[in-house]
C-alpha positions in Angstrom: -53.8 -69.7 11.0 -51.4 -66.7 10.4 -49.9 -66.2 7.0 -46.6 -65.0 7.0 -45.3 -63.5 3.8 -41.1 -63.1 2.9 -40.8 -59.2 2.1 -37.7 -59.9 -0.2 -38.1 -57.7 -3.1 -38.1 -59.5 -6.2 -37.7 -58.5 -9.6 -40.7 -59.3 -12.5 -39.4 -59.5 -15.7 -41.2 -58.0 -18.4 -43.1 -60.3 -20.9 -43.1 -59.7 -24.5 -46.2 -59.7 -26.2 -46.4 -61.3 -29.8 -49.8 -63.3 -31.0 -49.9 -64.1 -34.7 -53.2 -65.1 -35.5 -54.8 -66.8 -39.0 -58.4 -66.0 -39.5 -60.3 -68.2 -42.0 -64.0 -69.0 -43.1 -65.4 -67.8 -46.7 -66.7 -64.7 -47.9 -70.0 -63.4 -45.9 -68.9 -64.4 -42.5 -67.7 -61.7 -41.5 -64.2 -62.3 -41.3 -62.8 -59.2 -42.0 -64.9 -57.7 -39.1 -63.3 -59.9 -36.9 -59.8 -58.9 -38.3 -61.0 -55.0 -37.7 -61.8 -55.2 -34.0 -58.5 -57.2 -33.1 -56.5 -54.5 -35.1 -58.8 -51.5 -33.3 -58.2 -53.0 -30.0 -54.2 -53.5 -30.7 -54.0 -49.5 -31.9 -55.7 -48.4 -28.9 -53.7 -50.2 -26.6 -50.3 -49.0 -28.1 -49.6 -52.0 -29.7 -47.7 -52.7 -33.1 -50.0 -54.5 -35.7 -49.6 -56.0 -39.1 -52.7 -57.0 -41.1 -52.4 -58.9 -44.7 -55.8 -60.5 -46.7 -57.1 -62.4 -49.2 -60.6 -62.1 -50.2 -61.9 -65.0 -52.4 -65.4 -65.1 -54.2 -67.3 -63.5 -50.9 -70.4 -63.3 -53.4 -69.9 -66.8 -54.1 -68.8 -68.1 -50.7 -65.6 -68.3 -51.4 -62.3 -68.6 -49.0 -61.1 -66.1 -47.3 -58.6 -65.6 -44.5 -56.4 -62.8 -43.2 -53.1 -62.8 -41.1 -53.2 -60.2 -38.1 -49.9 -60.0 -36.1 -49.8 -58.3 -32.7 -46.9 -57.2 -31.0 -45.3 -54.4 -28.3 -41.9 -54.7 -30.4 -42.5 -53.6 -34.3 -44.0 -56.2 -36.6 -41.3 -56.5 -40.0 -43.9 -58.9 -42.3 -47.5 -58.9 -42.9 -47.1 -62.8 -43.3 -46.8 -65.7 -40.8 -44.9 -68.4 -41.7 -46.1 -71.9 -41.5 -46.0 -73.6 -38.3 -45.6 -70.1 -36.7 -49.2 -69.2 -35.9 -50.4 -68.8 -32.1 -54.1 -69.2 -33.1 -56.0 -70.2 -35.8 -59.2 -68.7 -35.5 -61.7 -70.0 -37.9 -65.3 -69.2 -38.9 -66.0 -72.8 -40.6 -64.5 -76.2 -40.1 -63.1 -77.0 -43.8 -61.4 -73.5 -43.4 -60.1 -75.0 -40.3 -58.8 -77.9 -41.3 -57.2 -76.1 -44.3 -55.2 -73.7 -42.1 -53.6 -76.6 -40.0 -50.5 -76.0 -41.4 -49.9 -73.0 -39.9 -50.7 -73.8 -36.5 -47.9 -73.8 -34.1 -47.0 -76.9 -31.7 -47.8 -74.7 -29.3 -51.0 -72.9 -30.6 -54.6 -72.8 -30.5 -57.6 -73.7 -33.1 -60.9 -72.4 -32.2 -63.4 -72.8 -35.1 -67.2 -73.1 -35.8 -68.6 -76.8 -36.1 -71.0 -75.2 -38.5 -70.4 -75.7 -41.9 -70.9 -73.6 -45.0 -71.1 -76.0 -48.1 -70.4 -74.2 -51.2 -69.5 -76.7 -53.2 -70.4 -80.2 -54.6 -67.8 -81.9 -53.5 -68.2 -80.5 -49.8 -65.8 -83.5 -47.0 -68.5 -85.5 -44.9 -69.0 -82.8 -42.4 -68.7 -85.3 -39.6 -65.8 -86.7 -40.8 -63.8 -83.1 -40.6 -65.2 -82.8 -36.8 -64.1 -85.8 -36.3 -60.5 -84.9 -36.9 -60.5 -81.2 -35.2 -61.7 -82.9 -32.5 -58.7 -85.4 -32.2 -56.4 -82.4 -32.2 -55.4 -81.7 -28.4 -55.3 -78.2 -29.2 -58.7 -77.6 -30.6 -61.7 -76.1 -29.4 -65.2 -76.5 -31.4 -67.8 -73.8 -31.0 -71.2 -74.0 -32.1 -71.4 -70.9 -32.7 -75.2 -70.8 -34.4 -76.3 -72.1 -31.1 -75.4 -69.3 -29.0 -76.1 -66.2 -31.0 -78.0 -65.0 -34.0 -76.2 -66.2 -36.8 -75.7 -62.8 -37.7 -73.4 -62.4 -34.9 -71.4 -65.8 -35.4 -68.0 -63.9 -36.3 -68.4 -62.4 -33.0 -69.0 -65.5 -30.8 -66.0 -66.9 -32.3 -63.8 -64.4 -31.6 -65.1 -64.8 -27.6 -63.9 -68.1 -28.0 -60.4 -67.2 -29.2 -60.0 -64.0 -27.1 -58.7 -65.9 -24.1 -56.0 -67.0 -26.6 -55.0 -63.2 -28.1 -53.4 -61.6 -25.5 -55.3 -58.7 -25.7 -58.0 -57.8 -22.4 -61.4 -58.8 -23.0 -62.6 -55.1 -22.0 -60.4 -53.8 -25.2 -61.8 -56.2 -27.5 -65.4 -55.3 -26.3 -64.7 -51.7 -26.5 -64.1 -52.1 -30.4 -66.5 -54.3 -30.9 -68.7 -51.8 -29.9 -66.9 -49.4 -32.0 -67.2 -51.5 -34.8 -70.9 -51.3 -34.7 -72.0 -47.9 -32.9 -73.1 -46.3 -36.4 -75.7 -49.7 -37.0 -77.5 -48.6 -33.3 -77.5 -49.9 -30.1 -79.3 -53.1 -30.7 -76.7 -54.3 -32.5 -73.8 -52.9 -30.6 -75.8 -55.4 -28.1 -76.3 -58.2 -29.9 -72.4 -58.4 -31.2 -71.6 -58.0 -27.9 -73.9 -60.4 -26.5 -72.4 -62.7 -29.0 -68.5 -62.0 -28.0 -69.1 -62.8 -24.9 -71.1 -66.1 -25.0 -68.2 -67.7 -27.2 -66.1 -66.2 -24.5 -68.1 -68.5 -22.2 -68.3 -71.2 -24.3 -64.3 -71.4 -24.7 -63.2 -70.9 -20.9 -65.8 -73.7 -20.0 -63.8 -76.6 -22.7 -60.9 -75.2 -21.1 -61.5 -75.6 -17.6 
């Protein structure tokens, strides 16, 4: 059957691009590498970026988080207000709970399910996952089942990629640039981990 289309001209309204991201985890989990990849991809695409980092006691697994704000317009502040983050990306489940107050009502929480037990009073991991799983806008990723533990941060970046508003191929290029000095094998490992995370997240969204 023939299909007929109207030749009426339509004017597309330009969509503004703005993504506020809180990245969380503990020292040694590659939080800042995630921020570098996003920042590199943003700059390569002529986007504005502001970033604020807080380093914990990384040698002892202290909390580390970063605020990353990406926009096609100038960004005034490097800090994201409570309730305004479009995305909370966590490499550790307890840290995911800690930053829920930053999440906007329509925002996404993407977190690894493997705990980093860095204190005697660490809460029951199962109870943490139950709280996270009760959220409608949460994507839980078993990062260590998808790639080497050394690349779990790139798994989580891949899982969050659908919500960053930067093309995945640009994020992939930024990953390759970050690890190129470490050799082709390391680049391949991290790029592969990124795509494993991306596929896992998109499968959950279907």
